[in-house]
C-alpha positions as CSV (number, residue, x, y, z in Angstrom):
1,M,40.3,-20.0,-10.2
2,S,38.2,-16.8,-8.9
3,K,40.0,-13.1,-8.8
4,P,39.2,-12.3,-4.8
5,T,36.8,-9.7,-4.4
6,R,37.7,-6.1,-3.4
7,I,35.1,-4.2,-3.3
8,A,32.1,-4.3,-0.9
9,Y,29.2,-2.2,-1.9
10,F,26.4,-1.8,1.3
11,S,22.5,-0.8,0.5
12,M,19.7,-0.6,2.8
13,E,18.1,-1.9,-0.6
14,I,18.5,-3.2,-3.4
15,A,15.9,-4.0,-6.2
16,L,17.4,-7.8,-7.4
17,E,14.6,-8.7,-9.8
18,P,10.6,-7.5,-9.6
19,E,9.6,-10.5,-7.6
20,I,11.8,-9.7,-4.3
21,P,10.2,-6.7,-3.3
22,T,13.5,-5.7,-1.1
23,Y,13.1,-2.3,-2.5
24,A,11.6,1.1,-1.8
25,G,12.0,2.8,-4.9
26,G,15.3,5.1,-6.6
27,L,18.4,4.1,-4.3
28,G,17.3,0.3,-4.5
29,I,16.7,0.5,-8.0
30,L,20.3,2.2,-8.1
31,A,21.9,-0.1,-6.1
32,G,20.6,-2.9,-8.3
33,D,21.4,-1.5,-11.2
34,T,25.2,-0.4,-9.9
35,L,25.5,-3.9,-9.3
36,R,24.0,-5.6,-12.9
37,S,26.6,-3.1,-14.6
38,A,29.6,-4.3,-12.1
39,A,28.2,-8.0,-13.4
40,D,28.7,-6.8,-17.0
41,M,32.0,-4.9,-16.4
42,R,33.4,-8.2,-14.5
43,L,34.6,-5.9,-11.7
44,P,35.9,-7.4,-7.9
45,M,32.4,-6.6,-6.3
46,C,30.4,-8.4,-3.5
47,A,27.0,-6.2,-1.6
48,V,25.3,-6.0,1.5
49,T,21.4,-5.8,2.2
50,L,19.0,-7.0,4.7
51,I,16.9,-9.8,3.5
52,H,13.3,-8.2,4.6
53,R,11.3,-11.1,4.6
54,K,7.9,-8.9,4.3
55,G,9.0,-6.3,2.0
56,Y,8.3,-2.8,1.9
57,F,4.5,-2.5,1.6
58,R,2.2,-3.4,-1.4
59,Q,-0.1,-0.3,-2.2
60,R,-3.7,-0.5,-2.8
61,L,-5.8,2.2,-3.0
62,D,-9.5,2.3,-2.3
63,E,-12.5,3.7,-4.2
64,S,-11.5,7.3,-3.4
65,G,-7.8,7.0,-3.6
66,W,-6.4,6.6,-0.3
67,Q,-3.5,4.9,0.1
68,F,-3.8,1.4,2.5
69,E,-0.4,-0.1,3.0
70,E,-0.2,-4.4,2.8
71,E,2.7,-6.8,3.5
72,D,4.9,-7.9,0.7
73,P,6.9,-11.5,1.6
74,W,8.1,-13.3,-1.2
75,D,9.5,-16.6,-2.0
76,I,13.1,-16.6,0.1
77,A,13.7,-20.3,-0.5
78,K,13.1,-20.5,-4.1
79,S,15.3,-16.9,-5.2
80,V,18.4,-17.3,-3.3
81,K,20.6,-19.7,-1.1
82,E,21.4,-19.8,2.4
83,L,24.6,-20.0,3.4
84,S,26.7,-21.6,6.7
85,P,28.3,-18.6,8.6
86,R,26.4,-17.0,11.5
87,V,27.9,-14.1,13.5
88,T,27.1,-11.9,15.6
89,V,26.3,-8.2,17.0
90,R,25.6,-6.7,20.3
91,I,23.0,-4.4,20.5
92,D,21.6,-2.9,23.8
93,G,23.3,-5.4,25.9
94,R,22.3,-8.5,24.2
95,D,23.5,-11.0,20.8
96,V,21.7,-10.6,17.9
97,H,22.6,-13.7,15.8
98,I,22.4,-12.6,12.1
99,R,22.7,-15.6,9.5
100,C,23.1,-15.2,5.4
101,W,21.7,-15.9,2.2
102,L,23.2,-15.4,-1.4
103,Y,21.3,-13.8,-4.2
104,E,23.8,-14.1,-8.0
105,I,23.4,-11.2,-10.2
106,K,25.2,-13.0,-13.0
107,G,26.7,-10.4,-15.7
108,V,26.4,-10.8,-19.9
109,S,30.0,-13.1,-19.8
110,G,28.8,-15.3,-17.0
111,E,30.3,-13.2,-14.2
112,V,28.6,-13.6,-10.6
113,I,28.8,-10.4,-8.3
114,P,27.1,-12.1,-4.9
115,V,24.9,-10.4,-3.1
116,H,24.5,-11.0,0.9
117,L,21.0,-10.4,2.9
118,L,21.0,-11.0,6.7
119,D,18.7,-12.1,8.4
120,T,18.0,-12.3,12.3
121,D,14.8,-15.1,11.7
122,L,17.1,-17.6,14.2
123,E,15.6,-19.2,17.4
124,E,18.4,-18.0,19.2
125,N,17.2,-14.8,18.5
126,S,14.2,-13.3,21.0
127,E,11.4,-12.9,19.1
128,W,11.1,-9.2,18.3
129,D,15.2,-9.7,17.2
130,R,13.9,-12.1,14.4
131,R,11.5,-9.9,12.9
132,L,14.5,-6.8,12.9
133,T,14.7,-7.6,9.2
134,D,11.5,-8.1,7.8
135,R,10.3,-4.7,6.6
136,L,12.2,-1.6,4.8
137,Y,11.9,1.6,6.3
138,L,9.3,0.7,8.5
139,G,9.3,0.4,13.0
140,D,10.4,3.4,14.9
141,H,13.9,5.1,15.0
142,Y,15.1,1.8,18.0
143,M,14.3,-0.4,15.0
144,R,15.7,1.3,12.2
145,L,19.0,2.0,14.9
146,C,19.4,-1.5,15.3
147,Q,19.1,-2.5,11.7
148,E,21.6,-0.4,10.7
149,V,23.6,-2.1,13.2
150,V,22.9,-5.5,11.7
151,L,23.4,-4.0,7.9
152,G,27.1,-2.0,8.9
153,Q,28.5,-4.2,11.3
154,G,26.8,-7.5,10.8
155,G,27.8,-7.0,7.0
156,V,31.4,-7.0,7.8
157,R,31.7,-9.4,10.6
158,M,29.7,-11.6,7.5
159,L,32.1,-10.6,4.7
160,K,34.4,-12.4,6.7
161,A,33.3,-14.4,8.3
162,L,32.6,-16.0,4.3
163,G,37.0,-15.6,3.1
164,H,36.6,-11.7,2.3
165,R,39.5,-10.9,4.3
166,N,41.2,-8.4,1.8
167,L,39.0,-5.7,0.8
168,A,39.8,-3.0,0.2
169,R,36.8,-1.1,-0.6
170,F,33.6,-0.6,1.5
171,H,30.9,1.9,-0.5
172,M,28.5,2.9,1.6
173,N,25.0,3.7,-0.5
174,E,23.3,6.3,1.3
175,G,24.3,6.5,5.4
176,H,21.9,4.2,6.7
177,A,25.6,1.6,6.3
178,A,27.4,4.0,7.9
179,C,27.4,1.2,11.0
180,L,30.0,-0.4,8.8
181,G,32.6,2.7,9.7
182,I,31.9,1.7,13.2
183,E,33.3,-2.0,12.9
184,L,36.1,-1.0,11.0
185,L,37.7,1.7,13.7
186,Y,37.0,-1.0,15.8
187,E,39.0,-3.4,14.1
188,E,41.6,-0.9,13.9
189,M,41.8,-0.6,17.2
190,E,42.6,-4.6,17.7
191,A,45.2,-4.6,14.9
192,L,47.4,-1.9,16.5
193,G,46.9,-2.3,20.2
194,R,45.1,0.9,20.9
195,E,42.5,1.5,23.2
196,E,41.1,5.1,21.6
197,I,40.8,5.6,18.6
198,D,43.3,8.2,16.9
199,E,44.1,9.7,14.1
200,E,45.9,6.7,12.6
201,I,42.8,4.4,13.1
202,L,40.9,7.2,11.1
203,H,43.5,7.6,8.7
204,N,43.7,3.9,8.1
205,V,39.4,3.4,8.4
206,R,38.9,6.6,5.8
207,A,41.3,5.2,3.0
208,K,38.9,2.2,3.1
209,C,35.8,3.6,2.6
210,V,33.5,5.1,0.2
211,F,30.4,7.0,0.6
212,T,27.9,8.1,-1.6
213,T,25.2,10.8,-0.5
214,H,21.4,11.0,-2.3
215,T,19.7,13.9,-1.2
216,P,19.0,17.0,0.2
217,V,16.2,16.6,2.1
218,P,16.0,16.4,5.9
219,A,14.2,13.3,6.2
220,G,16.8,11.3,4.3
221,H,19.1,12.0,7.0
222,D,18.8,9.4,9.7
223,Q,19.8,11.4,12.6
224,F,19.5,9.1,16.3
225,G,19.2,11.1,19.8
226,M,22.0,10.3,22.0
227,E,19.9,8.9,24.7
228,L,18.9,6.0,22.0
229,V,22.5,5.9,20.6
230,R,24.0,5.6,24.2
231,Q,21.0,2.1,24.9
232,V,21.7,0.4,21.6
233,L,26.1,0.8,21.2
234,G,26.2,1.9,24.9
235,H,29.5,-0.9,24.9
236,Y,31.3,1.7,22.2
237,S,32.3,3.5,24.5
238,A,36.0,5.0,22.6
239,F,33.7,5.7,19.7
240,L,30.8,7.6,21.6
241,K,33.5,9.6,23.5
242,R,34.5,11.1,19.4
243,K,31.7,13.1,18.8
244,D,33.1,14.7,16.0
245,L,32.8,11.4,14.1
246,F,29.2,12.0,13.9
247,Q,28.2,15.3,15.5
248,S,26.8,17.8,12.9
249,Q,25.6,21.2,12.6
250,H,22.0,19.8,11.5
251,C,21.3,18.3,14.6
252,E,19.1,20.2,17.0
253,S,20.5,18.8,19.9
254,E,23.6,16.2,20.6
255,C,22.6,12.9,18.1
256,L,23.8,10.3,15.7
257,N,24.0,12.0,12.5
258,M,24.6,8.5,10.3
259,T,25.5,10.7,7.6
260,S,28.5,12.9,9.0
261,L,29.7,9.9,10.5
262,A,29.7,8.6,6.7
263,L,31.3,11.8,5.8
264,H,33.9,11.5,8.1
265,L,35.2,8.7,7.7
266,S,35.6,8.3,3.8
267,H,38.6,9.2,1.5
268,Y,35.6,10.2,-0.4
269,V,32.5,12.1,-0.9
270,N,29.9,11.8,-3.9
271,G,26.7,13.2,-4.8
272,V,24.5,11.8,-8.2
273,A,24.8,15.0,-9.8
274,K,26.7,18.0,-10.9
275,R,23.4,20.2,-9.3
276,H,23.1,18.0,-6.4
277,A,27.0,17.6,-5.5
278,E,26.9,21.4,-5.3
279,V,24.1,21.9,-3.1
280,S,25.7,18.6,-0.6
281,R,28.8,21.6,-0.5
282,L,26.4,23.7,1.3
283,M,24.9,21.5,3.3
284,F,28.0,19.4,4.1
285,A,30.4,23.0,4.2
286,H,33.4,21.2,5.5
287,Y,33.7,18.5,3.4
288,S,35.6,17.6,-0.3
289,I,31.9,16.2,-2.1
290,D,32.4,15.1,-5.9
291,A,29.8,14.1,-8.3
292,I,29.6,11.2,-10.2
293,T,25.8,11.7,-11.9
294,N,23.8,8.3,-11.7
295,G,22.7,6.0,-14.4
296,V,20.4,3.2,-15.0
297,H,21.7,-0.7,-16.4
298,P,20.5,-1.0,-20.1
299,G,19.9,-4.6,-19.7
300,T,17.6,-4.2,-17.8
301,W,15.1,-1.2,-18.7
302,V,15.3,-1.4,-22.5
303,S,11.9,-3.3,-23.7
304,P,12.4,-5.8,-25.3
305,P,10.7,-3.7,-29.1
306,F,14.3,-2.2,-28.8
307,K,16.3,-4.9,-27.0
308,V,14.9,-6.7,-30.9
309,L,16.1,-3.6,-32.8
310,F,19.3,-2.9,-31.0
311,E,20.8,-5.8,-31.4
312,R,20.0,-5.8,-35.5
313,F,21.7,-2.7,-35.7
314,V,24.3,-2.3,-32.2
315,P,24.8,-6.1,-31.7
316,D,27.3,-5.1,-29.1
317,W,25.2,-2.5,-26.7
318,R,25.6,-4.2,-23.9
319,K,28.9,-4.9,-23.9
320,D,29.7,-1.8,-24.1
321,S,26.8,1.7,-23.4
322,F,28.7,3.9,-25.6
323,N,28.2,1.7,-29.1
324,L,23.9,3.4,-28.3
325,R,25.7,6.3,-30.2
326,S,25.2,3.9,-33.1
327,I,21.1,4.9,-32.9
328,L,21.5,7.4,-35.1
329,R,22.2,5.8,-38.6
330,I,18.6,3.7,-37.6
331,P,16.1,4.7,-39.7
332,D,12.6,7.0,-38.9
333,D,10.2,3.3,-38.9
334,Q,11.9,0.9,-37.2
335,I,12.4,3.5,-34.0
336,W,8.9,4.1,-34.4
337,L,7.9,0.2,-34.4
338,A,9.5,-0.5,-31.9
339,H,8.3,2.3,-29.2
340,Q,4.4,1.0,-30.8
341,S,5.0,-2.6,-29.6
342,A,6.3,-0.9,-26.1
343,K,3.1,1.3,-26.0
344,D,0.9,-1.6,-27.1
345,T,2.2,-3.9,-24.0
346,L,1.9,-0.6,-21.7
347,L,-1.8,0.1,-22.8
348,N,-2.3,-3.6,-22.4
349,F,-1.5,-4.1,-19.2
350,I,-3.5,-1.0,-18.2
351,T,-6.6,-2.2,-19.2
352,E,-6.2,-5.6,-17.6
353,Q,-5.5,-3.8,-14.2
354,T,-8.7,-1.3,-14.7
355,G,-10.7,-1.9,-16.9
356,V,-9.8,1.6,-19.4
357,Q,-8.8,1.0,-22.6
358,L,-6.4,3.7,-23.9
359,S,-5.8,4.9,-27.3
360,H,-2.6,4.3,-29.3
361,D,-2.3,7.2,-31.1
362,K,-3.2,10.1,-28.7
363,I,-0.2,12.0,-27.2
364,T,0.5,10.5,-23.5
365,L,2.0,11.3,-20.9
366,G,3.9,9.3,-17.7
367,F,4.1,10.4,-14.5
368,A,5.4,7.9,-11.8
369,R,7.5,9.0,-8.2
370,R,7.5,8.8,-4.6
371,A,4.6,10.5,-3.6
372,A,6.2,13.8,-2.1
373,A,5.5,17.2,-1.3
374,Y,8.8,18.5,-3.4
375,K,8.1,16.5,-6.4
376,R,4.8,18.1,-7.3
377,P,2.6,15.5,-8.9
378,G,0.0,18.1,-9.1
379,L,1.6,20.6,-10.7
380,L,0.4,19.5,-14.5
381,F,-2.9,20.3,-13.1
382,A,-3.0,23.5,-11.5
383,N,-4.5,25.5,-14.2
384,R,-7.1,23.0,-15.8
385,E,-8.3,24.9,-18.0
386,R,-5.5,25.7,-19.9
387,L,-4.9,21.9,-20.3
388,A,-8.0,20.9,-21.3
389,V,-7.7,23.7,-24.0
390,I,-4.3,21.7,-24.8
391,A,-6.2,18.5,-24.8
392,K,-8.8,20.0,-27.6
393,Q,-5.9,20.8,-29.7
394,A,-3.9,17.6,-29.5
395,G,-7.4,15.9,-30.1
396,G,-7.4,13.4,-26.7
397,L,-4.4,13.4,-23.8
398,Q,-3.5,10.5,-21.6
399,L,-2.3,10.8,-18.5
400,V,-0.1,8.0,-16.8
401,Y,0.7,8.2,-12.9
402,A,2.1,5.6,-10.4
403,G,4.4,5.8,-7.3
404,K,4.1,5.4,-3.6
405,A,3.7,7.7,-0.3
406,H,5.5,6.8,2.8
407,P,3.4,5.2,5.1
408,G,4.5,7.6,7.6
409,D,3.1,10.7,5.3
410,D,-0.2,11.6,5.4
411,Q,0.7,14.5,3.5
412,G,1.7,12.2,0.0
413,K,-1.4,10.3,0.9
414,F,-3.4,13.2,-0.1
415,L,-1.2,14.0,-2.8
416,I,-2.1,11.0,-4.7
417,Q,-5.7,11.2,-3.3
418,D,-6.5,14.2,-5.3
419,I,-4.8,13.4,-8.4
420,I,-7.4,10.0,-8.6
421,R,-9.7,12.5,-7.4
422,L,-9.2,15.1,-10.4
423,K,-10.8,11.3,-12.7
424,D,-14.5,12.5,-13.8
425,D,-13.2,15.9,-14.4
426,L,-10.7,15.7,-16.7
427,A,-12.8,13.0,-18.9
428,A,-15.3,15.7,-19.3
429,Q,-12.1,17.6,-20.5
430,G,-11.0,15.1,-23.3
431,I,-8.0,14.2,-20.6
432,T,-8.5,10.0,-19.5
433,L,-6.3,10.1,-16.6
434,V,-4.7,6.3,-15.3
435,Y,-3.5,5.7,-11.8
436,L,-1.3,2.8,-11.3
437,P,-1.5,1.5,-7.6
438,D,1.5,-0.8,-6.2
439,Y,4.7,0.9,-8.3
440,D,7.4,-1.5,-9.0
441,M,10.1,-2.5,-11.0
442,R,8.2,-4.4,-13.7
443,I,5.1,-1.1,-13.7
444,A,8.4,1.7,-14.0
445,Q,9.4,-1.0,-16.8
446,L,6.6,-0.4,-19.0
447,M,5.7,3.1,-18.4
448,T,9.2,4.4,-19.0
449,S,8.9,2.1,-22.1
450,G,5.4,2.5,-23.2
451,V,4.4,6.6,-23.0
452,D,5.2,8.9,-25.3
453,V,6.3,12.1,-23.1
454,W,8.1,11.5,-19.2
455,L,7.2,14.1,-17.3
456,N,9.4,15.1,-14.1
457,T,8.2,18.7,-11.7
458,P,10.4,18.5,-8.6
459,E,11.0,21.8,-6.6
460,A,15.0,22.4,-7.5
461,P,17.3,21.8,-6.4
462,M,15.3,19.1,-4.1
463,E,15.8,16.6,-7.1
464,A,19.3,15.1,-6.1
465,S,19.2,12.9,-9.1
466,G,16.3,11.2,-10.9
467,T,16.7,8.0,-12.8
468,S,13.0,7.4,-14.1
469,G,14.0,10.4,-16.6
470,M,16.9,7.8,-17.8
471,K,14.9,4.9,-18.2
472,A,12.8,6.5,-20.4
473,A,15.9,7.8,-22.9
474,L,16.7,4.8,-23.3
475,N,13.8,3.8,-25.2
476,G,13.7,6.8,-27.5
477,V,10.8,8.1,-24.5
478,P,12.0,12.4,-24.3
479,S,11.4,14.2,-21.1
480,L,9.9,17.2,-20.7
481,S,10.8,17.7,-17.3
482,V,12.6,21.1,-14.5
483,L,15.9,21.6,-14.8
484,D,17.2,20.0,-11.1
485,G,19.1,16.5,-11.0
486,W,20.7,14.9,-13.8
487,W,18.5,16.9,-16.3
488,I,20.3,20.3,-16.4
489,E,23.1,17.7,-17.7
490,G,20.9,15.4,-19.9
491,C,18.5,18.0,-21.8
492,I,19.5,19.4,-24.6
493,E,16.4,21.3,-25.8
494,G,14.7,20.2,-28.6
495,L,16.7,17.9,-29.1
496,T,16.7,15.4,-26.2
497,G,13.9,16.5,-24.9
498,W,12.1,19.8,-23.0
499,A,12.8,21.7,-20.3
500,V,10.2,23.3,-17.4
501,E,12.5,26.7,-17.2
502,D,10.6,29.9,-16.1
503,S,12.1,32.9,-17.3
504,T,9.1,35.1,-16.7
505,G,8.9,34.9,-13.3
506,A,5.3,33.5,-14.4
507,G,6.1,30.2,-12.7
508,D,6.9,26.4,-13.6
509,E,3.6,26.0,-14.1
510,R,3.4,28.7,-17.0
511,A,6.2,27.4,-18.8
512,L,5.0,23.6,-18.3
513,Y,1.7,24.5,-20.3
514,D,3.8,26.7,-22.7
515,K,6.1,23.5,-23.5
516,L,3.0,20.9,-23.9
517,Q,0.6,23.9,-26.4
518,K,3.4,25.8,-28.2
519,E,5.6,22.6,-28.8
520,I,5.4,19.1,-28.1
521,V,1.4,18.6,-28.6
522,P,2.0,20.7,-32.2
523,M,5.1,18.2,-32.5
524,Y,3.9,15.1,-32.3
525,R,0.6,15.8,-34.2
526,D,1.9,17.6,-37.6
527,D,5.7,16.2,-38.2
528,R,6.1,12.8,-36.8
529,S,10.0,12.5,-38.0
530,K,11.1,15.6,-36.0
531,F,9.6,13.6,-33.0
532,I,10.9,10.6,-34.2
533,G,14.3,12.6,-34.3
534,I,13.9,13.9,-31.0
535,M,13.3,10.0,-30.6
536,R,16.2,9.2,-31.5
537,H,18.6,11.4,-29.9
538,S,17.3,10.9,-26.8
539,I,19.0,7.4,-26.9
540,A,22.0,8.1,-28.6
541,L,23.2,11.0,-26.7
542,N,21.7,9.6,-23.0
543,G,20.9,6.6,-22.8
544,S,24.2,6.2,-24.3
545,F,26.0,8.2,-21.3
546,F,23.6,8.5,-18.3
547,N,24.2,4.2,-17.5
548,T,26.4,2.4,-14.6
549,Q,28.5,1.8,-16.9
550,R,29.8,4.7,-17.7
551,M,28.7,5.8,-13.6
552,L,31.4,2.5,-12.0
553,L,33.8,3.7,-14.4
554,Q,33.9,6.7,-12.9
555,Y,34.2,5.6,-9.7
556,L,36.6,3.1,-10.3
557,A,39.0,5.5,-11.8
558,R,38.2,8.9,-9.0
559,A,36.3,6.1,-6.4
560,Y,37.6,2.8,-5.9
561,F,41.2,2.7,-7.3
562,P,42.6,6.2,-8.0
């Protein structure tokens, strides 16, 4: 007999597998990795998201490097199974009907975590409502709020219809899911026979809710004007009277701030790295915000050559990620052969996709992030004369870039275009630049295992956590990164990687070039054993700790069942 589900995990995006484009980036990747580890650990958990029939978007880059977006539909019937229950939610005075599709995540011991994908594409709905669950993060504020009602309130109702009636915890992965709190408030009002939301009701709801906030960037905190809120949620009069639940000092005028709502209705709140929790406590000074640093799922992100290596030397690594510390005893040549095999796979993929043939022997740097100004993808090119000197010293330098800009972010699109336009000039200086279009889960797997050094240059303290460097660490790829997010905790200078740290006032640009020119390139070229030692410690120290198994153990102890 299966054990009852106790934890419901809500996320607007979840990366289930490369062929299912129900994610946009790091938030969805984290959600998928969390659930894969939950299955490995046999946790009593289920998940709720939206079906996103047409995905996020496929990125197409024209000859000038400008980004265009295309729909990314997927074969739903091939990947998920329709379930029978139907529920409705009230939106803008009309009933919106919702069905559910099931995707099962299987753990290493065969345990299954059910993921419920909500879908409004039903004949009972209007044509507009049928399209409500088609696209991820696209559409205006009205559509966005309607989607969040479907996710939060519709999700709670669907879980109840599926028989999950004794859930102890509702975990909101970012504020998009905060509408689940409204549903729980009204459930308590009905159970207690109340017409208003009082402190007892708030206490009961808070006892069930956990909230993870993911970013200090203002655009990551959904806010909706009250005129729109009254239009969409006007029938929830008792909730709308309690403006203290959702209004925030960060709103320029009266609004529904989804982060404030989630904060106010949760007994436990965490940021996704120690530094991010500090920043969040400054942003939301009236709330207690803990820190649980993100992780990644080793079974998903370890490349095939390293899986073979781990199975040989650390056979129980999938069941217990902490055992990756034993990598310290693996000989240099075995680690290097595994890395070279992963690098071959990446280089072959690049040739297939772009026609560019990169050298197996030249040091290769990787950079893949959402194209946004604060992530500073162009920092490496700030002084191209200095970069050319480093390339000459290295005997040639190879750069592999990738990343999408949000469709509405023209500044991000210009960043991509500016980088791509540098290719010819860089080539004349011994620097080969490749920009891989349509960055997704598959390309992330290839890049984080196949480059030699992982580059990350955010403007501190804007990087909440960052997990791409964790994926790289699992594959023995050390990071060269600004000290922000997880890297503050993971960087042991010269042992697990290198910090881009400006102590002279000259700026991150000079610090970045200094590390490349004075330490990384000479070591890679002339002291391979020392470089492999850093690769080894990246796995043993960072790979064994910055994973979702450790992360979930912390959630269990602090948030779910303290």
